[in-house]
Z-matrix of the N, CA and C atoms (Angstrom, degrees):
N
C 1 1.463
C 2 1.540 1 110.09
N 3 1.314 2 116.99 1 149.74
C 4 1.470 3 119.51 2 177.85
C 5 1.532 4 110.66 3 -67.97
N 6 1.317 5 117.34 4 143.99
C 7 1.467 6 119.45 5 179.82
C 8 1.528 7 111.12 6 -67.27
N 9 1.317 8 115.71 7 149.09
C 10 1.465 9 120.90 8 179.66
C 11 1.528 10 109.46 9 -97.64
N 12 1.318 11 114.34 10 55.80
C 13 1.458 12 121.87 11 -178.73
C 14 1.520 13 107.98 12 -127.40
N 15 1.323 14 117.39 13 130.08
C 16 1.473 15 117.62 14 177.91
C 17 1.535 16 110.29 15 -67.64
N 18 1.294 17 116.06 16 140.80
C 19 1.462 18 121.34 17 -178.40
C 20 1.523 19 109.76 18 -127.25
N 21 1.310 20 117.34 19 92.94
C 22 1.467 21 118.69 20 178.85
C 23 1.531 22 111.06 21 -73.99
N 24 1.293 23 114.96 22 154.72
C 25 1.456 24 121.75 23 176.68
C 26 1.525 25 107.14 24 -115.95
N 27 1.317 26 115.98 25 128.84
C 28 1.457 27 120.87 26 178.63
C 29 1.515 28 109.56 27 -105.89
N 30 1.299 29 115.12 28 141.13
C 31 1.456 30 120.75 29 176.59
C 32 1.525 31 107.28 30 -121.69
N 33 1.323 32 116.11 31 123.99
C 34 1.457 33 121.52 32 177.46
C 35 1.522 34 108.22 33 -104.71
N 36 1.296 35 115.03 34 128.40
C 37 1.456 36 119.83 35 177.65
C 38 1.520 37 108.35 36 -117.54
N 39 1.316 38 115.72 37 135.68
C 40 1.457 39 118.78 38 178.46
C 41 1.521 40 109.47 39 -78.37
N 42 1.304 41 114.68 40 147.66
C 43 1.460 42 120.63 41 178.07
C 44 1.523 43 108.83 42 -90.58
N 45 1.312 44 116.63 43 148.99
C 46 1.464 45 118.00 44 176.90
C 47 1.535 46 111.34 45 -65.53
N 48 1.314 47 116.66 46 -34.11
C 49 1.465 48 122.58 47 177.60
C 50 1.525 49 108.03 48 -131.99
N 51 1.323 50 118.06 49 138.88
C 52 1.467 51 119.23 50 178.49
C 53 1.528 52 111.54 51 -67.00
N 54 1.316 53 116.10 52 151.52
C 55 1.463 54 120.23 53 177.46
C 56 1.524 55 111.28 54 -65.37
N 57 1.309 56 115.83 55 -37.88
C 58 1.462 57 121.10 56 -179.56
C 59 1.525 58 107.85 57 -137.92
N 60 1.326 59 117.89 58 93.93
C 61 1.465 60 120.02 59 -176.03
C 62 1.528 61 112.43 60 -67.79
N 63 1.315 62 114.81 61 145.54
C 64 1.464 63 121.64 62 176.37
C 65 1.521 64 108.00 63 -162.85
N 66 1.315 65 115.50 64 151.51
C 67 1.461 66 121.07 65 176.16
C 68 1.531 67 107.99 66 -68.12
N 69 1.319 68 116.97 67 128.42
C 70 1.463 69 121.50 68 -173.92
C 71 1.528 70 112.48 69 -59.31
N 72 1.319 71 117.33 70 -43.19
C 73 1.469 72 120.13 71 -178.52
C 74 1.535 73 110.80 72 -64.05
N 75 1.323 74 116.90 73 -42.93
C 76 1.467 75 120.78 74 178.91
C 77 1.527 76 110.45 75 -65.86
N 78 1.327 77 116.68 76 -41.75
C 79 1.467 78 120.66 77 179.31
C 80 1.525 79 110.61 78 -63.07
N 81 1.310 80 116.56 79 -41.82
C 82 1.460 81 121.04 80 178.85
C 83 1.527 82 110.98 81 -63.14
N 84 1.318 83 116.48 82 -44.07
C 85 1.467 84 120.89 83 179.71
C 86 1.521 85 111.22 84 -63.37
N 87 1.320 86 116.20 85 -46.55
C 88 1.466 87 120.99 86 -177.76
C 89 1.528 88 111.08 87 -64.48
N 90 1.323 89 117.67 88 -45.96
C 91 1.468 90 119.29 89 -177.96
C 92 1.528 91 111.39 90 -68.55
N 93 1.322 92 117.56 91 -39.96
C 94 1.468 93 119.91 92 178.53
C 95 1.526 94 110.56 93 -62.93
N 96 1.317 95 116.58 94 -40.60
C 97 1.463 96 120.44 95 179.85
C 98 1.526 97 110.85 96 -69.68
N 99 1.313 98 116.88 97 -42.23
C 100 1.469 99 120.86 98 -178.65
C 101 1.528 100 111.92 99 -64.63
N 102 1.324 101 116.63 100 -39.65
C 103 1.460 102 120.19 101 -177.81
C 104 1.528 103 112.63 102 -93.44
N 105 1.316 104 117.64 103 1.74
C 106 1.461 105 121.46 104 -176.97
C 107 1.514 106 114.12 105 -68.91
N 108 1.315 107 116.78 106 -26.44
C 109 1.465 108 120.72 107 179.10
C 110 1.522 109 107.77 108 -121.87
N 111 1.294 110 116.28 109 118.30
C 112 1.461 111 120.67 110 -175.87
C 113 1.518 112 111.78 111 -69.65
N 114 1.322 113 114.25 112 142.45
C 115 1.466 114 123.67 113 173.23
C 116 1.530 115 113.88 114 59.04
N 117 1.309 116 117.15 115 28.87
C 118 1.462 117 120.99 116 176.62
C 119 1.523 118 108.96 117 -103.37
N 120 1.326 119 115.39 118 149.07
C 121 1.453 120 119.18 119 173.03
C 122 1.527 121 108.28 120 -71.42
N 123 1.314 122 115.80 121 152.57
C 124 1.462 123 120.17 122 -176.54
C 125 1.524 124 112.80 123 -59.45
N 126 1.317 125 118.04 124 -36.68
C 127 1.469 126 118.67 125 -178.78
C 128 1.525 127 110.78 126 -61.95
N 129 1.324 128 116.94 127 -27.94
C 130 1.464 129 120.78 128 178.27
C 131 1.529 130 111.25 129 -84.71
N 132 1.316 131 116.93 130 -46.32
C 133 1.466 132 119.28 131 -174.88
C 134 1.529 133 112.58 132 -71.24
N 135 1.323 134 118.01 133 -24.92
C 136 1.467 135 120.55 134 -178.76
C 137 1.526 136 113.46 135 -92.75
N 138 1.322 137 117.95 136 4.70
C 139 1.466 138 120.42 137 179.54
C 140 1.525 139 112.14 138 -58.60
N 141 1.313 140 116.90 139 -28.53
C 142 1.467 141 120.55 140 179.91
C 143 1.529 142 111.92 141 -63.94
N 144 1.327 143 117.36 142 -19.54
C 145 1.464 144 121.21 143 -179.49
C 146 1.525 145 112.42 144 -89.85
N 147 1.302 146 117.35 145 0.22
C 148 1.464 147 120.23 146 -177.46
C 149 1.511 148 109.57 147 114.45
N 150 1.308 149 117.08 148 -142.23
C 151 1.457 150 121.56 149 -178.24
C 152 1.533 151 109.79 150 -74.18
N 153 1.313 152 115.58 151 94.01
C 154 1.463 153 121.66 152 -175.87
C 155 1.524 154 111.62 153 -64.13
N 156 1.319 155 117.11 154 -37.60
C 157 1.468 156 120.34 155 -178.41
C 158 1.533 157 110.66 156 -60.47
N 159 1.334 158 117.03 157 -42.25
C 160 1.467 159 120.57 158 179.32
C 161 1.527 160 111.43 159 -66.35
N 162 1.327 161 116.61 160 -42.29
C 163 1.467 162 120.22 161 178.52
C 164 1.521 163 110.91 162 -60.91
N 165 1.313 164 115.75 163 -46.49
C 166 1.461 165 120.34 164 -178.41
C 167 1.525 166 111.16 165 -65.59
N 168 1.326 167 116.82 166 -39.02
C 169 1.466 168 120.26 167 177.89
C 170 1.529 169 110.14 168 -64.58
N 171 1.327 170 116.92 169 -41.96
C 172 1.465 171 120.88 170 179.90
C 173 1.530 172 111.16 171 -63.57
N 174 1.327 173 116.11 172 -31.46
C 175 1.467 174 120.64 173 180.00
C 176 1.526 175 112.10 174 -89.25
N 177 1.329 176 117.23 175 -7.30
C 178 1.464 177 120.51 176 -179.31
C 179 1.516 178 113.52 177 72.97
N 180 1.333 179 116.36 178 33.90
C 181 1.468 180 121.40 179 -177.98
C 182 1.522 181 109.23 180 -114.86
N 183 1.315 182 116.22 181 133.86
C 184 1.456 183 122.39 182 177.85
C 185 1.533 184 109.29 183 -65.09
N 186 1.335 185 118.36 184 124.88
C 187 1.467 186 121.20 185 -177.36
C 188 1.527 187 114.33 186 -63.67
N 189 1.325 188 117.65 187 -17.10
C 190 1.466 189 119.51 188 -179.09
C 191 1.532 190 112.64 189 -87.50
N 192 1.316 191 116.93 190 -2.34
C 193 1.469 192 119.65 191 178.44
C 194 1.519 193 110.46 192 -74.02
N 195 1.307 194 114.94 193 158.73
C 196 1.462 195 121.64 194 175.82
C 197 1.527 196 108.24 195 -101.82
N 198 1.318 197 116.03 196 154.87
C 199 1.466 198 121.18 197 -174.80
C 200 1.524 199 112.33 198 -55.39
N 201 1.310 200 117.18 199 -38.82
C 202 1.467 201 119.77 200 -175.73
C 203 1.524 202 113.27 201 -69.46
N 204 1.333 203 117.92 202 -10.04
C 205 1.462 204 120.37 203 -179.89
C 206 1.530 205 112.76 204 -99.38
N 207 1.321 206 117.46 205 -1.64
C 208 1.464 207 121.41 206 -177.25
C 209 1.529 208 109.63 207 -92.73
N 210 1.315 209 116.02 208 136.63
C 211 1.465 210 121.24 209 -179.54
C 212 1.528 211 111.06 210 -75.21
N 213 1.307 212 115.23 211 168.81
C 214 1.467 213 120.84 212 175.73
C 215 1.528 214 109.18 213 -59.85
N 216 1.325 215 116.16 214 -42.67
C 217 1.460 216 120.27 215 179.31
C 218 1.528 217 110.76 216 -61.75
N 219 1.336 218 116.59 217 -37.78
C 220 1.461 219 120.88 218 177.87
C 221 1.520 220 111.91 219 -64.11
N 222 1.329 221 116.33 220 -42.67
C 223 1.466 222 119.41 221 177.90
C 224 1.527 223 111.17 222 -67.06
N 225 1.313 224 116.95 223 -34.97
C 226 1.465 225 119.60 224 177.26
C 227 1.527 226 110.50 225 -66.53
N 228 1.325 227 117.26 226 -39.98
C 229 1.468 228 120.74 227 176.46
C 230 1.525 229 110.06 228 -63.50
N 231 1.306 230 116.66 229 -40.60
C 232 1.463 231 121.55 230 178.19
C 233 1.531 232 110.46 231 -65.14
N 234 1.313 233 117.00 232 -41.00
C 235 1.468 234 121.19 233 178.36
C 236 1.526 235 110.77 234 -65.14
N 237 1.331 236 117.16 235 -39.34
C 238 1.469 237 119.66 236 177.58
C 239 1.527 238 110.48 237 -64.64
N 240 1.331 239 117.18 238 -41.75
C 241 1.468 240 120.69 239 178.32
C 242 1.527 241 110.27 240 -63.48
N 243 1.325 242 116.81 241 -40.82
C 244 1.464 243 121.46 242 178.70
C 245 1.525 244 110.73 243 -64.90
N 246 1.329 245 116.95 244 -44.83
C 247 1.468 246 121.10 245 179.88
C 248 1.528 247 110.60 246 -64.91
N 249 1.328 248 116.91 247 -40.21
C 250 1.470 249 120.49 248 178.49
C 251 1.526 250 110.88 249 -62.99
N 252 1.321 251 116.14 250 -43.71
C 253 1.469 252 119.55 251 -179.96
C 254 1.523 253 110.78 252 -65.91
N 255 1.320 254 116.22 253 -42.12
C 256 1.466 255 120.54 254 179.40
C 257 1.527 256 110.35 255 -62.75
N 258 1.321 257 116.39 256 -40.77
C 259 1.460 258 120.65 257 179.36
C 260 1.532 259 110.54 258 -66.64
N 261 1.325 260 117.24 259 -39.77
C 262 1.467 261 121.00 260 178.13
C 263 1.528 262 110.69 261 -64.70
N 264 1.329 263 116.24 262 -40.26
C 265 1.467 264 120.10 263 178.78
C 266 1.523 265 110.95 264 -66.61
N 267 1.329 266 117.08 265 -38.34
C 268 1.468 267 120.61 266 178.31
C 269 1.528 268 110.77 267 -66.81
N 270 1.325 269 116.64 268 -33.18
C 271 1.455 270 120.93 269 179.35
C 272 1.517 271 112.69 270 -70.58
N 273 1.335 272 116.54 271 -25.71
C 274 1.465 273 120.94 272 179.85
C 275 1.520 274 112.00 273 -77.81
N 276 1.304 275 117.45 274 -19.14
C 277 1.474 276 120.89 275 -176.28
C 278 1.489 277 112.09 276 -82.30
């Protein structure tokens, strides 16, 4: 007999342009670092990336927030700030 369980079907459609663009490598690095330490404020968990306070200020994110409270758009802004800083540092070398 067929199961008596509802089975929804999801359809994912790609967007022509992302809602919040960011370099994938930078986004991956930032999110992995932010979520790498549980229950830490971002200013603490992002210290491994350098000056976390400057990155968070550039992205417009309160340093006392925790990673789980930041939106996708917020992480993309943080990734863009990280990529910009990394590019500036590479240009100085």
